Backbone as JSON Lines, residues from 0, in Angstrom:
{"i":0,"aa":"X","n":[-20.38,10.92,15.34],"ca":[-20.24,11.8,16.5],"c":[-20.34,13.24,16.02]}
{"i":1,"aa":"X","n":[-21.4,13.92,16.39],"ca":[-21.61,15.29,15.93],"c":[-21.18,16.27,17.02]}
{"i":2,"aa":"X","n":[-20.22,17.12,16.67],"ca":[-19.65,18.1,17.59],"c":[-20.18,19.48,17.21]}
{"i":3,"aa":"X","n":[-20.7,20.22,18.19],"ca":[-21.2,21.57,17.95],"c":[-20.34,22.57,18.72]}
{"i":4,"aa":"X","n":[-19.92,23.62,18.03],"ca":[-19.15,24.7,18.64],"c":[-19.95,25.99,18.47]}
{"i":5,"aa":"X","n":[-20.53,26.52,19.54],"ca":[-21.29,27.77,19.43],"c":[-20.37,28.98,19.29]}
{"i":6,"aa":"X","n":[-20.74,29.87,18.4],"ca":[-19.99,31.11,18.2],"c":[-20.84,32.29,18.67]}
{"i":7,"aa":"X","n":[-20.19,33.27,19.24],"ca":[-20.86,34.49,19.67],"c":[-19.89,35.64,19.44]}
{"i":8,"aa":"X","n":[-20.38,36.87,19.33],"ca":[-19.49,37.98,19.01],"c":[-18.33,38.1,19.99]}
{"i":9,"aa":"X","n":[-17.14,38.28,19.43],"ca":[-15.89,38.47,20.18],"c":[-15.46,37.21,20.93]}
{"i":10,"aa":"X","n":[-15.65,36.05,20.3],"ca":[-15.04,34.83,20.81],"c":[-13.54,34.86,20.49]}
{"i":11,"aa":"X","n":[-12.75,34.04,21.16],"ca":[-11.33,33.94,20.84],"c":[-11.13,32.85,19.79]}
{"i":12,"aa":"X","n":[-10.48,33.2,18.7],"ca":[-10.4,32.31,17.54],"c":[-9.8,30.94,17.88]}
{"i":13,"aa":"X","n":[-8.67,30.91,18.59],"ca":[-8.03,29.63,18.85],"c":[-8.85,28.75,19.78]}
{"i":14,"aa":"X","n":[-9.65,29.37,20.64],"ca":[-10.54,28.59,21.5],"c":[-11.45,27.69,20.67]}
{"i":15,"aa":"X","n":[-11.89,28.21,19.53],"ca":[-12.8,27.46,18.66],"c":[-12.04,26.64,17.62]}
{"i":16,"aa":"X","n":[-11.03,27.25,17.0],"ca":[-10.36,26.61,15.86],"c":[-9.42,25.5,16.31]}
{"i":17,"aa":"X","n":[-8.8,25.64,17.48],"ca":[-7.93,24.56,17.97],"c":[-8.69,23.26,18.14]}
{"i":18,"aa":"X","n":[-9.75,23.25,18.97],"ca":[-10.55,22.02,19.11],"c":[-11.21,21.59,17.8]}
{"i":19,"aa":"X","n":[-11.64,22.57,16.99],"ca":[-12.23,22.22,15.7],"c":[-11.26,21.38,14.87]}
{"i":20,"aa":"X","n":[-10.01,21.81,14.79],"ca":[-9.03,21.11,13.97],"c":[-8.81,19.68,14.47]}
{"i":21,"aa":"X","n":[-8.71,19.53,15.78],"ca":[-8.53,18.19,16.35],"c":[-9.71,17.29,16.01]}
{"i":22,"aa":"X","n":[-10.92,17.76,16.28],"ca":[-12.09,16.92,16.09],"c":[-12.42,16.71,14.61]}
{"i":23,"aa":"X","n":[-12.12,17.71,13.77],"ca":[-12.43,17.58,12.35],"c":[-11.54,16.55,11.67]}
{"i":24,"aa":"X","n":[-10.35,16.32,12.18],"ca":[-9.46,15.3,11.63],"c":[-9.87,13.89,12.04]}
{"i":25,"aa":"X","n":[-10.68,13.77,13.09],"ca":[-10.99,12.46,13.65],"c":[-12.01,11.72,12.78]}
{"i":26,"aa":"X","n":[-11.74,10.49,12.41],"ca":[-12.71,9.71,11.64],"c":[-14.03,9.59,12.38]}
{"i":27,"aa":"X","n":[-15.12,9.74,11.65],"ca":[-16.45,9.57,12.24],"c":[-16.95,10.76,13.02]}
{"i":28,"aa":"X","n":[-16.22,11.88,12.98],"ca":[-16.63,13.08,13.7],"c":[-16.98,14.18,12.71]}
{"i":29,"aa":"X","n":[-18.11,14.83,12.93],"ca":[-18.53,15.98,12.14],"c":[-18.61,17.18,13.07]}
{"i":30,"aa":"X","n":[-18.04,18.3,12.65],"ca":[-18.03,19.49,13.49],"c":[-18.85,20.59,12.81]}
{"i":31,"aa":"X","n":[-19.75,21.2,13.57],"ca":[-20.59,22.27,13.05],"c":[-20.47,23.49,13.96]}
{"i":32,"aa":"X","n":[-20.21,24.65,13.34],"ca":[-20.27,25.91,14.09],"c":[-21.72,26.37,14.09]}
{"i":33,"aa":"X","n":[-22.23,26.68,15.29],"ca":[-23.62,27.12,15.42],"c":[-23.67,28.51,16.05]}
{"i":34,"aa":"X","n":[-24.76,29.2,15.83],"ca":[-25.0,30.51,16.43],"c":[-26.51,30.72,16.49]}
{"i":35,"aa":"X","n":[-26.92,31.85,17.01],"ca":[-28.36,32.13,17.08],"c":[-28.99,32.01,15.7]}
{"i":36,"aa":"X","n":[-28.29,32.49,14.69],"ca":[-28.71,32.36,13.3],"c":[-27.47,32.04,12.47]}
{"i":37,"aa":"X","n":[-27.61,31.26,11.41],"ca":[-26.46,31.01,10.54],"c":[-25.91,32.32,9.98]}
{"i":38,"aa":"X","n":[-24.59,32.37,9.85],"ca":[-23.97,33.57,9.3],"c":[-22.61,33.83,9.91]}
{"i":39,"aa":"X","n":[-21.97,34.93,9.54],"ca":[-20.63,35.24,10.01],"c":[-20.61,35.74,11.45]}
{"i":40,"aa":"X","n":[-19.59,35.33,12.19],"ca":[-19.38,35.8,13.57],"c":[-17.91,36.19,13.68]}
{"i":41,"aa":"X","n":[-17.64,37.38,14.2],"ca":[-16.28,37.92,14.23],"c":[-15.66,37.75,15.61]}
{"i":42,"aa":"X","n":[-14.36,37.46,15.61],"ca":[-13.64,37.16,16.85],"c":[-13.32,38.41,17.65]}
{"i":43,"aa":"X","n":[-12.63,38.21,18.79],"ca":[-12.38,39.32,19.7],"c":[-11.23,40.23,19.27]}
{"i":44,"aa":"X","n":[-10.52,39.87,18.21],"ca":[-9.52,40.77,17.65],"c":[-10.13,41.62,16.52]}
{"i":45,"aa":"X","n":[-11.33,41.27,16.12],"ca":[-12.03,42.04,15.1],"c":[-11.53,41.83,13.69]}
{"i":46,"aa":"X","n":[-10.7,40.79,13.49],"ca":[-10.09,40.62,12.18],"c":[-10.28,39.23,11.59]}
{"i":47,"aa":"X","n":[-10.95,38.35,12.3],"ca":[-11.21,37.0,11.79],"c":[-12.69,36.68,11.97]}
{"i":48,"aa":"X","n":[-13.3,36.21,10.91],"ca":[-14.72,35.86,10.95],"c":[-14.9,34.4,10.58]}
{"i":49,"aa":"X","n":[-15.65,33.68,11.39],"ca":[-16.02,32.3,11.08],"c":[-17.5,32.26,10.72]}
{"i":50,"aa":"X","n":[-17.85,31.26,9.95],"ca":[-19.22,31.13,9.47],"c":[-19.96,30.07,10.28]}
{"i":51,"aa":"X","n":[-21.0,30.49,10.97],"ca":[-21.9,29.51,11.6],"c":[-22.81,28.98,10.51]}
{"i":52,"aa":"X","n":[-22.83,27.67,10.35],"ca":[-23.63,27.07,9.27],"c":[-24.96,26.52,9.76]}
{"i":53,"aa":"X","n":[-25.21,26.62,11.06],"ca":[-26.48,26.15,11.62],"c":[-26.87,27.03,12.79]}
{"i":54,"aa":"X","n":[-28.16,27.07,13.07],"ca":[-28.66,27.8,14.24],"c":[-28.76,26.85,15.42]}
{"i":55,"aa":"X","n":[-28.99,27.41,16.6],"ca":[-29.21,26.57,17.77],"c":[-30.39,25.63,17.54]}
{"i":56,"aa":"X","n":[-31.43,26.14,16.91],"ca":[-32.62,25.32,16.66],"c":[-32.34,24.19,15.68]}
{"i":57,"aa":"X","n":[-31.39,24.42,14.77],"ca":[-31.04,23.38,13.8],"c":[-30.33,22.2,14.44]}
{"i":58,"aa":"X","n":[-29.61,22.46,15.52],"ca":[-28.8,21.41,16.15],"c":[-28.98,21.46,17.67]}
{"i":59,"aa":"X","n":[-30.16,21.04,18.15],"ca":[-30.43,21.16,19.58],"c":[-29.75,20.09,20.42]}
{"i":60,"aa":"X","n":[-29.43,18.94,19.82],"ca":[-28.92,17.81,20.61],"c":[-27.66,17.2,19.99]}
{"i":61,"aa":"X","n":[-26.56,17.94,19.96],"ca":[-25.31,17.37,19.46],"c":[-24.77,16.33,20.44]}
{"i":62,"aa":"X","n":[-23.86,15.51,19.96],"ca":[-23.21,14.52,20.84],"c":[-22.18,15.18,21.74]}
{"i":63,"aa":"X","n":[-21.53,16.2,21.22],"ca":[-20.47,16.9,21.95],"c":[-20.66,18.4,21.79]}
{"i":64,"aa":"X","n":[-20.49,19.13,22.88],"ca":[-20.54,20.59,22.86],"c":[-19.18,21.12,23.28]}
{"i":65,"aa":"X","n":[-18.63,22.06,22.5],"ca":[-17.37,22.72,22.84],"c":[-17.63,24.22,22.85]}
{"i":66,"aa":"X","n":[-17.6,24.84,24.03],"ca":[-17.92,26.26,24.17],"c":[-16.63,27.06,24.28]}
{"i":67,"aa":"X","n":[-16.34,27.91,23.3],"ca":[-15.13,28.73,23.37],"c":[-15.33,29.92,24.3]}
{"i":68,"aa":"X","n":[-14.21,30.52,24.68],"ca":[-14.26,31.74,25.47],"c":[-13.89,32.93,24.62]}
{"i":69,"aa":"X","n":[-13.58,34.03,25.28],"ca":[-13.19,35.24,24.57],"c":[-13.6,36.48,25.32]}
{"i":70,"aa":"X","n":[-13.16,37.62,24.82],"ca":[-13.51,38.89,25.44],"c":[-15.02,39.07,25.47]}
{"i":71,"aa":"X","n":[-15.71,38.49,24.5],"ca":[-17.16,38.63,24.44],"c":[-17.94,37.75,25.39]}
{"i":72,"aa":"X","n":[-17.24,36.93,26.16],"ca":[-17.95,36.0,27.05],"c":[-18.86,36.73,28.03]}
{"i":73,"aa":"X","n":[-18.4,37.84,28.58],"ca":[-19.19,38.51,29.61],"c":[-20.48,39.08,29.04]}
{"i":74,"aa":"X","n":[-20.45,39.53,27.8],"ca":[-21.7,39.92,27.15],"c":[-22.55,38.7,26.85]}
{"i":75,"aa":"X","n":[-21.9,37.61,26.47],"ca":[-22.63,36.39,26.13],"c":[-23.33,35.77,27.32]}
{"i":76,"aa":"X","n":[-22.86,36.06,28.52],"ca":[-23.53,35.53,29.72],"c":[-24.97,36.01,29.81]}
{"i":77,"aa":"X","n":[-25.26,37.15,29.19],"ca":[-26.62,37.68,29.19],"c":[-27.41,37.25,27.97]}
{"i":78,"aa":"X","n":[-26.8,36.41,27.13],"ca":[-27.47,35.9,25.92],"c":[-28.27,34.66,26.31]}
{"i":79,"aa":"X","n":[-29.53,34.84,26.64],"ca":[-30.32,33.74,27.17],"c":[-30.5,32.62,26.16]}
{"i":80,"aa":"X","n":[-30.56,32.96,24.89],"ca":[-30.7,31.92,23.86],"c":[-29.5,30.99,23.86]}
{"i":81,"aa":"X","n":[-28.31,31.57,23.98],"ca":[-27.09,30.76,24.03],"c":[-27.03,29.93,25.3]}
{"i":82,"aa":"X","n":[-27.27,30.56,26.44],"ca":[-27.2,29.84,27.72],"c":[-28.22,28.72,27.77]}
{"i":83,"aa":"X","n":[-29.43,28.97,27.29],"ca":[-30.46,27.93,27.27],"c":[-30.08,26.79,26.33]}
{"i":84,"aa":"X","n":[-29.47,27.13,25.19],"ca":[-29.05,26.09,24.26],"c":[-27.99,25.2,24.9]}
{"i":85,"aa":"X","n":[-27.04,25.8,25.6],"ca":[-26.0,25.0,26.27],"c":[-26.63,24.05,27.28]}
{"i":86,"aa":"X","n":[-27.57,24.55,28.08],"ca":[-28.23,23.71,29.08],"c":[-28.99,22.56,28.43]}
{"i":87,"aa":"X","n":[-29.74,22.86,27.37],"ca":[-30.53,21.84,26.69],"c":[-29.63,20.84,25.98]}
{"i":88,"aa":"X","n":[-28.6,21.33,25.31],"ca":[-27.68,20.43,24.61],"c":[-26.98,19.51,25.6]}
{"i":89,"aa":"X","n":[-26.58,20.06,26.75],"ca":[-25.89,19.26,27.76],"c":[-26.75,18.1,28.25]}
{"i":90,"aa":"X","n":[-28.04,18.33,28.36],"ca":[-28.94,17.29,28.87],"c":[-28.92,16.04,28.0]}
{"i":91,"aa":"X","n":[-28.6,16.22,26.72],"ca":[-28.61,15.09,25.79],"c":[-27.22,14.68,25.31]}
{"i":92,"aa":"X","n":[-26.22,15.55,25.51],"ca":[-24.89,15.31,24.96],"c":[-24.15,14.23,25.74]}
{"i":93,"aa":"X","n":[-23.23,13.59,25.06],"ca":[-22.31,12.67,25.73],"c":[-21.23,13.43,26.49]}
{"i":94,"aa":"X","n":[-20.82,14.56,25.91],"ca":[-19.78,15.38,26.53],"c":[-20.12,16.85,26.35]}
{"i":95,"aa":"X","n":[-19.89,17.64,27.4],"ca":[-20.02,19.09,27.32],"c":[-18.7,19.69,27.79]}
{"i":96,"aa":"X","n":[-18.12,20.54,26.96],"ca":[-16.77,21.02,27.24],"c":[-16.67,22.52,27.02]}
{"i":97,"aa":"X","n":[-15.57,23.09,27.51],"ca":[-15.33,24.52,27.33],"c":[-13.84,24.77,27.24]}
{"i":98,"aa":"X","n":[-13.53,25.92,26.67],"ca":[-12.15,26.4,26.6],"c":[-12.13,27.8,27.19]}
{"i":99,"aa":"X","n":[-11.13,28.05,28.03],"ca":[-10.91,29.4,28.57],"c":[-12.17,29.88,29.29]}
{"i":100,"aa":"X","n":[-12.6,31.12,29.02],"ca":[-13.74,31.68,29.73],"c":[-15.06,31.07,29.31]}
{"i":101,"aa":"X","n":[-15.04,30.16,28.33],"ca":[-16.25,29.42,27.98],"c":[-16.84,28.68,29.16]}
{"i":102,"aa":"X","n":[-16.0,28.34,30.15],"ca":[-16.52,27.65,31.33],"c":[-17.5,28.52,32.11]}
{"i":103,"aa":"X","n":[-17.37,29.84,32.01],"ca":[-18.33,30.72,32.68],"c":[-19.72,30.55,32.08]}
{"i":104,"aa":"X","n":[-19.77,30.29,30.78],"ca":[-21.06,30.03,30.13],"c":[-21.65,28.69,30.59]}
{"i":105,"aa":"X","n":[-20.79,27.72,30.84],"ca":[-21.29,26.46,31.43],"c":[-21.85,26.75,32.82]}
{"i":106,"aa":"X","n":[-21.17,27.61,33.55],"ca":[-21.67,27.98,34.87],"c":[-23.01,28.69,34.8]}
{"i":107,"aa":"X","n":[-23.14,29.61,33.85],"ca":[-24.4,30.34,33.7],"c":[-25.54,29.41,33.32]}
{"i":108,"aa":"X","n":[-25.19,28.3,32.65],"ca":[-26.19,27.3,32.27],"c":[-26.51,26.34,33.41]}
{"i":109,"aa":"X","n":[-25.87,26.55,34.56],"ca":[-26.17,25.74,35.74],"c":[-25.49,24.39,35.77]}
{"i":110,"aa":"X","n":[-24.35,24.27,35.08],"ca":[-23.72,22.95,34.93],"c":[-22.55,22.7,35.88]}
{"i":111,"aa":"X","n":[-22.1,23.72,36.59],"ca":[-20.83,23.57,37.33],"c":[-21.0,23.5,38.85]}
{"i":112,"aa":"X","n":[-22.19,23.57,39.36],"ca":[-22.39,23.53,40.8],"c":[-21.8,22.29,41.44]}
{"i":113,"aa":"X","n":[-20.89,22.48,42.39],"ca":[-20.27,21.37,43.1],"c":[-19.23,20.61,42.3]}
{"i":114,"aa":"X","n":[-18.86,21.11,41.14],"ca":[-17.88,20.43,40.29],"c":[-16.55,21.19,40.26]}
{"i":115,"aa":"X","n":[-15.47,20.47,40.07],"ca":[-14.19,21.1,39.78],"c":[-14.22,21.59,38.34]}
{"i":116,"aa":"X","n":[-13.64,22.76,38.12],"ca":[-13.59,23.31,36.77],"c":[-12.42,24.28,36.69]}
{"i":117,"aa":"X","n":[-12.01,24.57,35.46],"ca":[-10.92,25.52,35.26],"c":[-11.3,26.5,34.18]}
{"i":118,"aa":"X","n":[-10.47,27.52,34.03],"ca":[-10.65,28.56,33.02],"c":[-9.31,29.28,32.89]}
{"i":119,"aa":"X","n":[-9.3,30.38,32.16],"ca":[-8.1,31.2,32.06],"c":[-7.65,31.62,33.46]}
{"i":120,"aa":"X","n":[-6.35,31.65,33.68],"ca":[-5.81,31.93,35.02],"c":[-6.33,33.25,35.59]}
{"i":121,"aa":"X","n":[-6.62,34.22,34.74],"ca":[-7.07,35.52,35.24],"c":[-8.52,35.52,35.69]}
{"i":122,"aa":"X","n":[-9.24,34.43,35.39],"ca":[-10.69,34.42,35.64],"c":[-11.12,33.32,36.61]}
{"i":123,"aa":"X","n":[-10.18,32.65,37.23],"ca":[-10.54,31.52,38.09],"c":[-11.52,31.91,39.18]}
{"i":124,"aa":"X","n":[-11.38,33.1,39.73],"ca":[-12.27,33.5,40.82],"c":[-13.73,33.6,40.37]}
{"i":125,"aa":"X","n":[-13.95,33.85,39.08],"ca":[-15.32,33.98,38.59],"c":[-16.07,32.65,38.65]}
{"i":126,"aa":"X","n":[-15.34,31.54,38.57],"ca":[-16.01,30.24,38.6],"c":[-16.74,30.0,39.91]}
{"i":127,"aa":"X","n":[-16.2,30.55,40.98],"ca":[-16.79,30.34,42.3],"c":[-18.21,30.89,42.34]}
{"i":128,"aa":"X","n":[-18.48,31.93,41.56],"ca":[-19.81,32.52,41.54],"c":[-20.87,31.54,41.05]}
{"i":129,"aa":"X","n":[-20.42,30.51,40.33],"ca":[-21.35,29.52,39.8],"c":[-21.32,28.22,40.59]}
{"i":130,"aa":"X","n":[-20.75,28.29,41.79],"ca":[-20.73,27.12,42.67],"c":[-19.69,26.09,42.31]}
{"i":131,"aa":"X","n":[-18.76,26.45,41.43],"ca":[-17.72,25.51,41.03],"c":[-16.54,25.58,42.0]}
{"i":132,"aa":"X","n":[-15.77,24.51,42.03],"ca":[-14.49,24.51,42.73],"c":[-13.42,24.81,41.69]}
{"i":133,"aa":"X","n":[-12.91,26.02,41.72],"ca":[-11.95,26.46,40.7],"c":[-10.58,25.83,40.96]}
{"i":134,"aa":"X","n":[-10.02,25.22,39.93],"ca":[-8.7,24.6,40.05],"c":[-7.82,25.08,38.91]}
{"i":135,"aa":"X","n":[-6.56,25.3,39.22],"ca":[-5.6,25.78,38.23],"c":[-4.92,24.58,37.59]}
{"i":136,"aa":"X","n":[-5.62,23.97,36.63],"ca":[-5.08,22.83,35.9],"c":[-5.33,23.03,34.42]}
{"i":137,"aa":"X","n":[-4.57,22.33,33.59],"ca":[-4.68,22.51,32.14],"c":[-6.01,22.0,31.61]}
{"i":138,"aa":"X","n":[-6.4,20.8,32.04],"ca":[-7.67,20.19,31.64],"c":[-8.28,19.52,32.86]}
{"i":139,"aa":"X","n":[-9.57,19.73,33.06],"ca":[-10.27,19.14,34.2],"c":[-11.48,18.36,33.69]}
{"i":140,"aa":"X","n":[-11.56,17.08,34.06],"ca":[-12.69,16.24,33.68],"c":[-13.5,15.91,34.92]}
{"i":141,"aa":"X","n":[-14.79,16.26,34.88],"ca":[-15.72,15.97,35.96],"c":[-16.97,15.35,35.35]}
{"i":142,"aa":"X","n":[-17.08,14.03,35.44],"ca":[-18.19,13.36,34.79],"c":[-18.1,13.58,33.29]}
{"i":143,"aa":"X","n":[-19.19,14.07,32.69],"ca":[-19.17,14.3,31.24],"c":[-18.87,15.75,30.88]}
{"i":144,"aa":"X","n":[-18.39,16.51,31.88],"ca":[-17.98,17.9,31.64],"c":[-16.46,18.0,31.67]}
{"i":145,"aa":"X","n":[-15.92,18.62,30.62],"ca":[-14.47,18.8,30.53],"c":[-14.2,20.28,30.3]}
{"i":146,"aa":"X","n":[-13.42,20.9,31.17],"ca":[-13.07,22.31,31.02],"c":[-11.56,22.44,30.8]}
{"i":147,"aa":"X","n":[-11.19,23.44,30.02],"ca":[-9.78,23.68,29.72],"c":[-9.4,25.07,30.19]}
{"i":148,"aa":"X","n":[-8.13,25.25,30.49],"ca":[-7.6,26.56,30.87],"c":[-7.56,27.46,29.63]}
{"i":149,"aa":"X","n":[-6.74,28.48,29.66],"ca":[-6.78,29.49,28.63],"c":[-6.35,29.06,27.23]}
{"i":150,"aa":"X","n":[-7.12,29.45,26.25],"ca":[-6.86,29.48,24.82],"c":[-6.16,28.22,24.29]}
{"i":151,"aa":"X","n":[-4.83,28.16,24.37],"ca":[-4.1,27.04,23.77],"c":[-4.42,25.71,24.44]}
{"i":152,"aa":"X","n":[-4.93,25.76,25.69],"ca":[-5.29,24.53,26.39],"c":[-6.45,23.82,25.71]}
{"i":153,"aa":"X","n":[-7.15,24.51,24.83],"ca":[-8.23,23.86,24.1],"c":[-7.76,22.71,23.25]}
{"i":154,"aa":"X","n":[-6.53,22.77,22.75],"ca":[-5.99,21.66,21.97],"c":[-5.78,20.45,22.87]}
{"i":155,"aa":"X","n":[-5.21,20.68,24.05],"ca":[-5.04,19.59,25.02],"c":[-6.39,18.98,25.38]}
{"i":156,"aa":"X","n":[-7.37,19.85,25.61],"ca":[-8.7,19.36,25.96],"c":[-9.29,18.52,24.85]}
{"i":157,"aa":"X","n":[-9.16,18.99,23.61],"ca":[-9.76,18.27,22.49],"c":[-9.1,16.9,22.29]}
{"i":158,"aa":"X","n":[-7.81,16.82,22.48],"ca":[-7.14,15.52,22.37],"c":[-7.57,14.6,23.5]}
{"i":159,"aa":"X","n":[-7.7,15.15,24.71],"ca":[-8.22,14.38,25.85],"c":[-9.62,13.86,25.54]}
{"i":160,"aa":"X","n":[-10.45,14.74,24.99],"ca":[-11.82,14.38,24.64],"c":[-11.85,13.33,23.55]}
{"i":161,"aa":"X","n":[-11.03,13.5,22.53],"ca":[-11.02,12.56,21.41],"c":[-10.66,11.15,21.86]}
{"i":162,"aa":"X","n":[-9.78,11.05,22.84],"ca":[-9.45,9.72,23.37],"c":[-10.67,9.05,23.98]}
{"i":163,"aa":"X","n":[-11.65,9.86,24.43],"ca":[-12.88,9.31,25.01],"c":[-13.93,9.05,23.96]}
{"i":164,"aa":"X","n":[-14.08,9.97,23.0],"ca":[-15.11,9.78,21.97],"c":[-14.69,8.73,20.95]}
{"i":165,"aa":"X","n":[-13.39,8.48,20.85],"ca":[-12.88,7.47,19.93],"c":[-11.99,6.51,20.71]}
{"i":166,"aa":"X","n":[-10.69,6.7,20.66],"ca":[-9.76,5.89,21.45],"c":[-8.42,6.6,21.49]}
{"i":167,"aa":"X","n":[-7.54,6.13,22.34],"ca":[-6.25,6.78,22.55],"c":[-5.42,6.79,21.26]}
{"i":168,"aa":"X","n":[-5.44,5.69,20.53],"ca":[-4.62,5.63,19.32],"c":[-5.09,6.65,18.28]}
{"i":169,"aa":"X","n":[-6.4,6.85,18.18],"ca":[-6.91,7.86,17.25],"c":[-6.47,9.25,17.7]}
{"i":170,"aa":"X","n":[-6.57,9.52,18.99],"ca":[-6.13,10.82,19.51],"c":[-4.64,11.03,19.25]}
{"i":171,"aa":"X","n":[-3.86,9.99,19.43],"ca":[-2.42,10.1,19.16],"c":[-2.15,10.34,17.68]}
{"i":172,"aa":"X","n":[-2.91,9.68,16.81],"ca":[-2.73,9.87,15.37],"c":[-3.05,11.3,14.97]}
{"i":173,"aa":"X","n":[-4.13,11.87,15.56],"ca":[-4.47,13.25,15.25],"c":[-3.4,14.19,15.8]}
{"i":174,"aa":"X","n":[-2.91,13.92,17.0],"ca":[-1.83,14.74,17.55],"c":[-0.63,14.75,16.61]}
{"i":175,"aa":"X","n":[-0.33,13.6,16.03],"ca":[0.81,13.52,15.13],"c":[0.54,14.24,13.81]}
{"i":176,"aa":"X","n":[-0.68,14.08,13.27],"ca":[-0.97,14.71,11.98],"c":[-0.96,16.23,12.08]}
{"i":177,"aa":"X","n":[-1.35,16.79,13.24],"ca":[-1.29,18.24,13.41],"c":[0.05,18.66,14.01]}
{"i":178,"aa":"X","n":[0.94,17.7,14.21],"ca":[2.29,17.92,14.75],"c":[2.23,18.78,16.01]}
{"i":179,"aa":"X","n":[1.38,18.35,16.93],"ca":[1.26,19.07,18.19],"c":[2.34,18.57,19.13]}
{"i":180,"aa":"X","n":[3.46,19.23,19.09],"ca":[4.64,18.87,19.87],"c":[5.23,20.17,20.43]}
{"i":181,"aa":"X","n":[4.48,20.85,21.31],"ca":[4.83,22.21,21.69],"c":[6.17,22.32,22.42]}
{"i":182,"aa":"X","n":[6.96,23.25,21.94],"ca":[8.24,23.57,22.57],"c":[8.39,25.1,22.55]}
{"i":183,"aa":"X","n":[7.67,25.78,23.42],"ca":[7.66,27.25,23.38],"c":[9.05,27.83,23.63]}
{"i":184,"aa":"X","n":[9.32,28.97,23.01],"ca":[10.65,29.58,23.16],"c":[10.87,30.21,24.53]}
{"i":185,"aa":"X","n":[9.79,30.4,25.29],"ca":[9.91,31.02,26.61],"c":[9.1,30.22,27.62]}
{"i":186,"aa":"X","n":[9.55,30.23,28.86],"ca":[8.83,29.56,29.94],"c":[7.95,30.6,30.63]}
{"i":187,"aa":"X","n":[7.01,31.16,29.84],"ca":[6.18,32.25,30.35],"c":[4.7,31.97,30.12]}
{"i":188,"aa":"X","n":[4.34,30.7,29.95],"ca":[2.97,30.35,29.62],"c":[2.06,30.17,30.82]}
{"i":189,"aa":"X","n":[2.57,30.38,32.01],"ca":[1.78,30.23,33.23],"c":[2.21,31.3,34.23]}
{"i":190,"aa":"X","n":[1.27,31.8,35.05],"ca":[1.67,32.76,36.09],"c":[2.71,32.18,37.04]}
{"i":191,"aa":"X","n":[2.77,30.86,37.13],"ca":[3.72,30.22,38.04],"c":[5.15,30.34,37.55]}
{"i":192,"aa":"X","n":[5.32,30.46,36.24],"ca":[6.67,30.47,35.66],"c":[7.02,31.79,34.98]}
{"i":193,"aa":"X","n":[6.05,32.64,34.75],"ca":[6.29,33.9,34.03],"c":[7.15,34.85,34.87]}
{"i":194,"aa":"X","n":[7.97,35.66,34.22],"ca":[8.79,36.64,34.96],"c":[7.93,37.6,35.77]}
{"i":195,"aa":"X","n":[8.48,38.11,36.81],"ca":[7.77,39.03,37.69],"c":[7.29,40.25,36.9]}
{"i":196,"aa":"X","n":[6.05,40.64,37.11],"ca":[5.49,41.8,36.45],"c":[4.84,41.51,35.1]}
{"i":197,"aa":"X","n":[5.04,40.31,34.56],"ca":[4.52,40.01,33.24],"c":[3.0,39.8,33.26]}
{"i":198,"aa":"X","n":[2.48,39.35,34.39],"ca":[1.03,39.11,34.48],"c":[0.26,40.41,34.25]}
{"i":199,"aa":"X","n":[0.76,41.5,34.8],"ca":[0.08,42.79,34.62],"c":[0.08,43.2,33.16]}
{"i":200,"aa":"X","n":[1.18,42.96,32.48],"ca":[1.25,43.3,31.05],"c":[0.31,42.42,30.25]}
{"i":201,"aa":"X","n":[0.23,41.15,30.62],"ca":[-0.68,40.23,29.94],"c":[-2.14,40.64,30.15]}
{"i":202,"aa":"X","n":[-2.47,41.04,31.36],"ca":[-3.85,41.47,31.63],"c":[-4.21,42.72,30.82]}
{"i":203,"aa":"X","n":[-3.23,43.58,30.62],"ca":[-3.49,44.77,29.81],"c":[-3.81,44.4,28.38]}
{"i":204,"aa":"X","n":[-3.21,43.33,27.88],"ca":[-3.52,42.86,26.53],"c":[-4.96,42.35,26.43]}
{"i":205,"aa":"X","n":[-5.44,41.78,27.53],"ca":[-6.82,41.31,27.55],"c":[-7.81,42.47,27.55]}
{"i":206,"aa":"X","n":[-7.37,43.61,28.03],"ca":[-8.29,44.74,28.11],"c":[-9.18,44.64,29.33]}
């Protein structure tokens, strides 16, 4: 099972690395970071660089596509090479997935029309522009398309996906090996539970 994760300037690191870690631990799964050209790609904090080891042309038909989001997503929407690669890869892939604002790139590739999809809570309204039915859920599966909410939800999505590409017991074993047993110190991980006024402060962090 070959998993491709496209990188573009100013992606969010956990969007890519969370699902990468889940899938890379899974037996029989190979994960490749791809970009327009092989080489380093820097995240949206400007302090972490990942290496794309293959170009889009090198890996046109992966079994699984995982598209990360990030501050750079809006610039990436105009990256026709990336959008075309997502569309072409989807036509042959068993699963096409996204994390956070990566779902907007699925929309730009024409994949979300008439489908339920999710993204970061601050960007849900943008999905409607691509004909999607925006839903505020952690992970949404519609046919062979799986979208995840913001950033950390990519781990949930990847475990959900792994149960499909392999089996539930394998997904559970990977969950255990990465000790994914979240117990956050604050109940502020959703606009529904966050203290009043915190959403504005969070949006300011996004820029």
